[in-house]
MARMIKOL-840010 format. One record per residue: x, y, z of N, C-alpha, C in turn. Coordinates in steps of 0.05 Angstrom, whole numbers, plus 32768, in hexadecimal, padded with zeros to 4 digits. Example, Ala and Ser with C-alpha at 12.3 -4.5 7.8 and 13.67 -1.06 7.14 Angstrom:
! residues 2
81087F8E809C80F67FA6809C81087FBE809C
81017FD3808E81117FEB808F81028001809D
//
This chain:
! residues 212
804C807C843E8063808A844C805D80A7843E
806380C0844D805980DD8445806C80E5842C
805D80F08417807680F484008081811283F9
807D811B840F80848138841C80A881298426
80B18116843B80BA8118843580D181118424
80CA8104840D80DA810A83F680E6812083E3
80D1812E83E380CA814783DD80E5815583F0
80E08154840580EE816484118113816083FF
8112814484118132814B83FD8133813C83ED
8123814F83CC8125814683B4811A813183A9
8114811683AF811E810A83A5810080F3839E
810680E3839880E280D4838E80EB80B0839A
80D880A1839E80C78083839A80D9807A838B
80DC8074837080DD8078836381068068835D
811D807E836981348083837381328072837E
8159806A83808159804983938167806583A4
816B804483C38175804F83D18196805C83D5
81A9804E83BD81B9805083BF81BA808683B7
81988082839A81A5809A839B819380AA83A9
818B80A383C0817380B783CE819380B883ED
819580AA83EF81B480B4840C81C780C08402
81CF80C183E181E280D883D881DE80EF83CF
81C080F583CE81B2811183D281AC811483EA
81A9810883FE81A38107841B81BC81138421
81D4810E841D81E9810A842281EE812F841D
81EA8138840481F7814683FA81E78165840B
81C98164841281B98171841C81D0817B842E
81CA8162844981D3815F845981F78175845C
820181688444821C8186844B821881948448
8205819D843781F881BB843881F681D28449
81E281BE845881DA81D0846681E281CD8489
81ED81B18485820C81B584A8821B81D184AC
821D81CE8485823481FB8481822482118489
8213821184768200822A847C81EA822D8494
81EF821284B081E4821784BD81FB822D84D3
820F823484C38226824384DE8222826B84D1
820F825E84BB8205828784B68206829084B5
81FC82A784BE81EF82BC84D981D182C884C5
81D782C284E181B282D284E0819882BB84E3
818082B684C6816C82AD84C58171829284BB
8184829884A1819682848491819C826F8496
81B9826A84B481C7826084CB81A1824984CC
8195826184D78185824884FA8166823884DC
8170824D84BF8152823684AE816C821784B3
8179822484A7819182158499819B81F884B3
818F81F984C4819981EC84E6817B81D384E4
816281EA84DB813D81D784D7814E81CA84C8
814E81DA84BA815181C1849B816481AB849B
817A81AD84AE8182819C84B68172818584C4
816B818084D48161817884E38144816884CD
8140816D84BD8124816084B38129815384A2
81458160848D814E813B847A815681258490
8159813084A08164811B84B1814E810F84B3
813D811884C68120810184BD810F80FE84A7
811B81048499810480FC8478812180DE8473
812880EA8474814480D28467814380B98478
813780BA8493813D80B6849E8118809A849F
811B80A5849680F4809A849580EC808C8479
80F2809D847180FE8090844B810A8071844E
811D8069845A8128805A845781288042846E
811D805184788105803B849480F480248485
80DA8041847E80C8802B846680D180218450
80E6801F844780E98020843080F77FFB8438
81137FFD8457810E7FE6846580FF7FCE8471
80EF7FE1847480CD7FC9848C80C87FC58460
80B97FDA844E80BB7FD0843180BB7FAE8428
80E27FB7842F80E77F94842880E77F7C842F
80ED7F85844A80D67F75846280CD7F6A8458
80BD7F77845C80987F618450809D7F628438
80A37F6A842280A37F5A840880B67F408408
80CD7F3B841A80DE7F2B842180CB7F128431
80BA7F1A843B80AD7F0E845B80957EFC8444
80867F0E842780717F058420807E7EED8405
80967EED840480A17EE483F380AA7EC183FC
80BC7EC0841580AD7EB3842B80987EA68438
808A7EB3843080667EA9842F805C7E9A8427
80687E9E840E80647E9D83F9805B7E8A83F0
807C7E8B83F8808C7E5D83FD80887E468401
80817E58841A806A7E44842A805B7E2F8421
80577E4F8416802B7E3E8411803A7E3083FF
80387E3083E5803C7E2783D280577E0C83DE
80587E0C83F1806D7DE483F080567DD9840C
80447DE6841380307DE2841C80157DD48404
800E7DDC83F380057DCB83DC800E7DC383D8
80227DC083D680327D9B83C280397D8A83DC
802E7D9583F6802F7D7C840880497D758416
805B7D90841780727D84842180767D95843C
80617D87844480617D958465807A7D96846C
80987D80847880A77D78847C80B07D9A8474
80B17DA0846380C77DC1845E80B27DD4846C
80A37DD4846080897DE3845D80957DEF847B
80937DDA849C809B7DF084AB80B57DEF84B8
80C57DF284AC80E77DE984AA80DE7E03849B
80D67E17848980D67E2F847780CD7E418498
80B97E3484AC80A87E4584B680B97E4984D0
80CE7E3284D480D57E3784ED80EE7E4F84DC
80F67E4A84CD81077E5D84C081097E8484D1
80EB7E8B84CE80E67EAA84D380F97EA784EE
80FE7EC484EE80F47ED0850280E57ED88517
80DE7EEC850580C27EF7851180A47EEF8508
80947EDD851080867ED3851F80657EE68513
805E7EF284FA804A7F0284FB802D7EEB84F7
80197F0284F480017EEC84EB7FF37EE384E0
80037ED984C180057ED084B480177EBA84BB
80337EC484CC80387EAB84D480297E9784D9
801F7E9884EB80117E8685087FF97E7F84EB
7FF07E8A84D77FCD7E7A84C57FDF7E7B84B7
7FFC7E6684AA80107E4F849680147E3B84AF
80177E4684CE80167E3284DB80027E2584DC
7FEF7E2D84D97FD97E1E84E17FC07E0884CB
7FD57E1284B47FC77DFD84A07FE07DED84A1
7FF67DEB84A780087DD184B07FF67DC884B8
7FF57DCA84D77FF07DB684E57FDD7DB084DD
7FC37DB584C87FA67DBF84C17FB87DA384B1
7FC27DA3849E7FC47D8B848A7FDB7D7A849D
7FE87D7484B17FEA7D6384C17FD47D5C84C7
7FBA7D6884CA7FAB7D5A84DE7FA97D6584FC
7FBC7D6884FF7FBE7D73851C7FA27D908521
7F867D8F85287F757D9585247F7D7DB28545
7F7C7DA785537F827DB785617F937DCA8579
7FB17DBD85607FC17DD5855A7FBF7DF1854F
7FA77DE1852F7FB07DF3851B7F977E058522
7F867E0085327F737E1685457F817E2D8557
7F897E18855F7F9C7E29857A7FB47E3F8562
7FBE7E49854F7FCE7E45853C7FBC7E608530
7FA57E53852D7F8F7E6685187F927E8B852F
7F827E7085497F757E8D85627F907E9E8563
7FA87EA185607FC77EB185637FB97EBF8557
7FB67EB785327FC27ECD85197FA87EE38527
7F8B7ED385297F777EE9852C7F7C7EF28542
7F887EF485567F8C7F0785657F9A7F128562
7FB27F19854C7FBF7F2B85457FC27F388533
7FB07F3585217F997F3785127F817F3C8507
7F6F7F4685277F597F3E85227F3F7F4B850C
7F567F5584F27F417F5F84D87F3C7F4F84C5
7F4E7F3A84CC7F577F2584AD7F477F0E84AA
7F2E7F1484A37F277EFF84937F2A7EF1848D
7F3A7EE384827F477EC5847F7F527EB1848E
7F537EC784A77F5E7EB484CA7F3C7EB184CB
7F227EB884C57F1A7EBA84DB7F007E9D84C3
7F067EAC84B97EF47E9C84987F047E7384A0
7F197E7A84A57F2A7E5D84A17F237E4E84CB
7F197E5E84D57F197E6084F57F037E5484FC
7EEE7E5984EB7ED07E4D84EC7ED57E3B84DD
7EDB7E3984D37EDD7E1C84C47EE97E0084CD
7F007E0784D47F087DFD84E37EF37DF584FC
7EE67E0285047EE27DF5851C7EC47DE58518
7EC97DF485067EAC7DDF85047EAD7DBE84F5
7EC27DC184F17ED97DA384DF7EDF7D9284FF
7EEA7DAB850C7EE37D9085237ED77D8D8534
7EB27D9B852F7EA07D91853A7E987D82852D
7E927D7F850D7E8C7D69850C7E9F7D4D84FE
7EB57D4B85067ECB7D3885177EC57D34852A
7EC17D4585437EB37D3A855C7E997D26855A
7E8D7D31854A7E657D2885537E707D0C8542
7E757D0A852B7E847CEC851D7E8B7CDE8521
7E9A7CE285377EA87CDD854E7E9C7CCA8558
7E8A7CDA85697E827CCD85807E627CB28582
7E577CC4855D7E457CB0855E7E587C978545
7E6E7C90853F7E777C7085397E7E7C6B8548
7E837C7785687E917C6685717E6D7C578585
7E507C74858C7E3B7C67858C7E307C51857E
7E307C52856B7E307C3D85527E397C208562
7E597C2785617E687C08856A7E6C7C038586
7E5E7C0F858D7E527C0685A77E3C7BF585B2
7E297C0185997E1E7BF085917E0F7BD58589
7E217BD585707E237BBE85657E2D7BB08574
7E4A7BB7858B7E537BA2859F7E3F7B9685A6
7E267BAF85B37E1C7B9285C97E077B8585BA
7DF47B9285A47DEE7B8185A07DFE7B638593
7E0F7B68858C7E227B4A85947E217B4085A5
7E227B4685B77E227B3785D57E0D7B3685DA
7DEC7B3085CD7DE27B2D85D47DC97B1785BE
7DE37B1585AD7DDA7AFD85927DCC7AE9859E
7DBC7AE085977DB27ABB85A47DC57AAF859C
7DCE7A9485AF7DEA7A7E85A57DD27A6B8592
7DD87A6385797DCB7A5885657DD87A3A856D
7DF17A3E857E7DF67A15857C7DFD7A06858E
7DF07A18859E7DE17A0985BB7DBE7A0D85AD
7DAB7A27859E7D9B7A1785A07D997A078584
7DA579F9857A7DAE79EC856C7DB179C7857D
7DC179D0859B7DCC79B085987DAA79B085B3
7DA179C685B77D8C79BD85D07D6F79BF85C8
7D6979D385C77D5E79E385BD7D4879CC8598
7D5D79CE85977D5679BE85667D59799E856D
7D6A799485817D757973858B7D56796D859F
7D627949859D7D57794085BE7D5A793C85C1
7D44794B85E67D47794885F57D4779228600
7D56792C86227D58791686237D4078F8861F
7D27790A86287D1478FB86377D1778F0860F
7D10790186067D0B78E685E47D1E78DD85E0
7D2978DD85E07D5178CC85DD7D4878AE85E9
7D3778B886027D3E789D860F7D1278928604
7D0378A485F97CF6788985EC7D00788485D8
7D12789285BD7D16788785A77D25786885AB
7D39787085C87D4A785185CD7D3A784085D8
7D22783C85EB7D1A783285EC7D02781C85D7
7CF3782E85C27CDA782485A57CF378208595
7D0D781385957D257810858C7D3177EB858C
7D3777F185AE7D3177D285C07D0F77C785B5
7CFE77D085C67CEC77B685BC7CEE77C185A9
7CE177CB858E7CEA77C785667CFC77A58568
7D1977A385747D26779585707D197778857E
7D10777E85987D0A776E85B27CF777628598
7CDB776985857CCD775D858B7CD5774B856E
7CDC775785607CF5774485457CF8772E8549
7D0C773885607D1B772285637D0277088572
7CEC770A85797CDD76F485877CCE76F48570
7CCF76F385597CC676F1853D7CCD76E6853A
7CEB76E3852E7CFD76D185277CFF76BA8534
7CF876B885567CFC769C85597CD9768E8554
7CC97691854C7CB0769385447CBC76808526
//
């Protein structure tokens, strides 16, 4: 705020709105009466009347914006605290109550989405925040870190999926130990036949010996 507006009204920034308004009304009354004076005095009073109107409106507009910014900052701090406490539903409700949604709003919304593990939605909100405030280093740093995390998670998922597919392929190619034990490790048909013949022959020989 240009101090000339305060100087013109004869007030200071430390004064309340009510005190400034009171001073303005007094000056307005004076110059409103003086503008009807003859000659240069009347002209000067008319000029001063316009000047104090401009000064008063500028001062009050700047003070109103400052309060709104301060209130919004406090509200943002509240949202930030809710996020830190893990109260994401309450943080979202607080964000939804904002009528104006500047860059900081979108940044906090991206944080809520991030904590919910909604990475793509978080990235979109950060992109909006950067578009609205390109010079903000906090937004850009957060955006770059988020992109790195998304890429890392993507590569990790691809690696995990590839490993699972390879393991599944190896599992399908495992040897059939049961069949091997039943086939290669057991008796073949010819061996079984030979064993049977030998058993019969032994029995026959023993029987013959017994008859003698």
